[in-house]
C-alpha positions as CSV (number, residue, x, y, z in Angstrom):
1,M,-2.0,-36.7,-7.9
2,G,0.4,-37.4,-5.1
3,E,2.2,-40.5,-4.2
4,V,3.1,-42.8,-1.3
5,T,6.9,-42.5,-0.5
6,N,9.3,-44.0,2.0
7,E,11.4,-41.3,3.7
8,G,13.9,-42.7,6.2
9,G,11.8,-45.7,7.0
10,V,8.6,-43.7,7.4
11,K,5.9,-44.1,4.8
12,M,4.6,-40.7,3.7
13,I,1.2,-40.1,2.0
14,D,0.9,-37.0,-0.1
15,R,-2.2,-35.0,1.0
16,S,-3.3,-34.6,-2.6
17,L,-3.6,-38.4,-2.9
18,L,-6.0,-38.5,0.1
19,D,-7.9,-35.6,-1.3
20,H,-8.3,-37.3,-4.7
21,Y,-9.7,-40.5,-3.1
22,A,-12.0,-38.4,-0.9
23,E,-13.5,-36.9,-4.0
24,N,-13.4,-40.0,-6.2
25,M,-14.5,-43.1,-4.2
26,D,-14.9,-45.1,-7.4
27,D,-11.1,-44.9,-8.0
28,I,-10.5,-46.8,-4.8
29,Y,-12.4,-49.8,-6.1
30,K,-10.3,-49.8,-9.3
31,N,-7.2,-50.4,-7.1
32,V,-8.3,-52.5,-4.2
33,G,-11.2,-54.9,-3.5
34,I,-12.5,-55.6,-0.1
35,K,-15.0,-58.1,1.5
36,E,-16.5,-58.0,4.9
37,V,-15.2,-60.4,7.5
38,K,-17.8,-61.7,9.9
39,E,-17.9,-63.8,13.0
40,G,-21.5,-64.9,13.2
41,K,-23.4,-61.7,12.5
42,D,-20.7,-59.4,13.8
43,L,-18.5,-57.5,11.4
44,K,-14.9,-57.9,12.4
45,G,-13.1,-56.0,9.6
46,F,-12.5,-55.9,5.9
47,K,-10.4,-58.4,4.0
48,I,-8.3,-57.3,1.0
49,D,-9.6,-59.4,-1.9
50,F,-7.4,-58.0,-4.6
51,I,-4.9,-55.1,-4.8
52,R,-3.6,-53.6,-8.0
53,K,0.1,-53.9,-8.4
54,D,1.9,-50.5,-8.3
55,S,-1.3,-48.8,-7.0
56,P,-1.0,-46.4,-4.0
57,F,-2.6,-49.1,-1.9
58,A,0.1,-51.6,-2.8
59,K,2.8,-48.9,-1.9
60,L,1.2,-48.6,1.5
61,G,2.3,-52.2,2.2
62,I,-1.2,-53.6,2.3
63,K,-1.4,-57.1,0.8
64,R,-4.0,-59.5,-0.6
65,H,-5.7,-61.4,2.2
66,D,-4.8,-58.8,4.9
67,V,-7.8,-58.0,7.2
68,I,-8.1,-54.4,8.2
69,K,-9.4,-54.3,11.8
70,S,-9.1,-50.6,12.7
71,I,-8.0,-47.2,11.4
72,N,-6.7,-44.6,13.8
73,G,-8.2,-46.5,16.7
74,Q,-11.6,-46.8,15.1
75,E,-12.6,-50.5,15.0
76,L,-14.2,-51.3,11.7
77,T,-17.2,-53.2,13.1
78,S,-19.7,-51.6,10.7
79,Y,-19.9,-49.9,7.3
80,N,-20.8,-46.7,9.2
81,A,-17.4,-46.8,11.1
82,A,-15.6,-47.2,7.8
83,F,-17.5,-44.4,6.0
84,N,-17.2,-42.1,9.0
85,F,-13.5,-42.3,8.8
86,Y,-13.6,-41.9,5.0
87,K,-15.8,-38.8,5.2
88,D,-13.2,-37.2,7.6
89,I,-10.1,-38.2,5.6
90,K,-9.3,-34.7,4.6
91,N,-8.7,-33.8,8.3
92,V,-6.4,-36.7,9.0
93,E,-2.8,-35.8,9.8
94,N,-1.4,-39.3,10.3
95,L,-2.7,-42.8,9.8
96,S,-2.5,-46.0,11.8
97,V,-4.0,-49.1,10.4
98,V,-4.2,-52.4,12.4
99,I,-4.3,-55.4,10.2
100,I,-4.3,-59.2,10.6
101,R,-1.8,-60.9,8.2
102,K,-1.4,-64.6,8.4
103,N,-3.0,-64.7,11.9
104,E,-0.7,-62.0,13.2
105,E,-1.8,-58.5,14.2
106,M,0.3,-55.7,12.8
107,E,0.2,-52.0,12.9
108,L,1.0,-50.0,9.8
109,E,1.8,-46.3,10.4
110,Y,1.9,-43.4,8.0
111,E,2.5,-39.7,8.0
112,I,0.5,-37.3,5.8
113,N,2.3,-34.4,4.2
């Protein structure tokens, strides 16, 4: 299974790693826990509840308490939005994740090789 590496300041995700998680969703939940974040009845994103040290998710730079707001421009305002992205992950060539960390919005960018 592939890795997440840092090449010249650019985080690279090995395609085989994405393929593995696309086929083995349960492995995701062994490495990272998420909870929904709501404002009233509206889903506003997913909060990282725990992240396993040294997991591929930790190497992505995601931290406990981060709130994932969008992936590749797709707002995560429903489980459907999240699962639609997940179902198409094998076709993704790069990844842009907007998170909220300590009340500050940040964009994390990755290339897939």
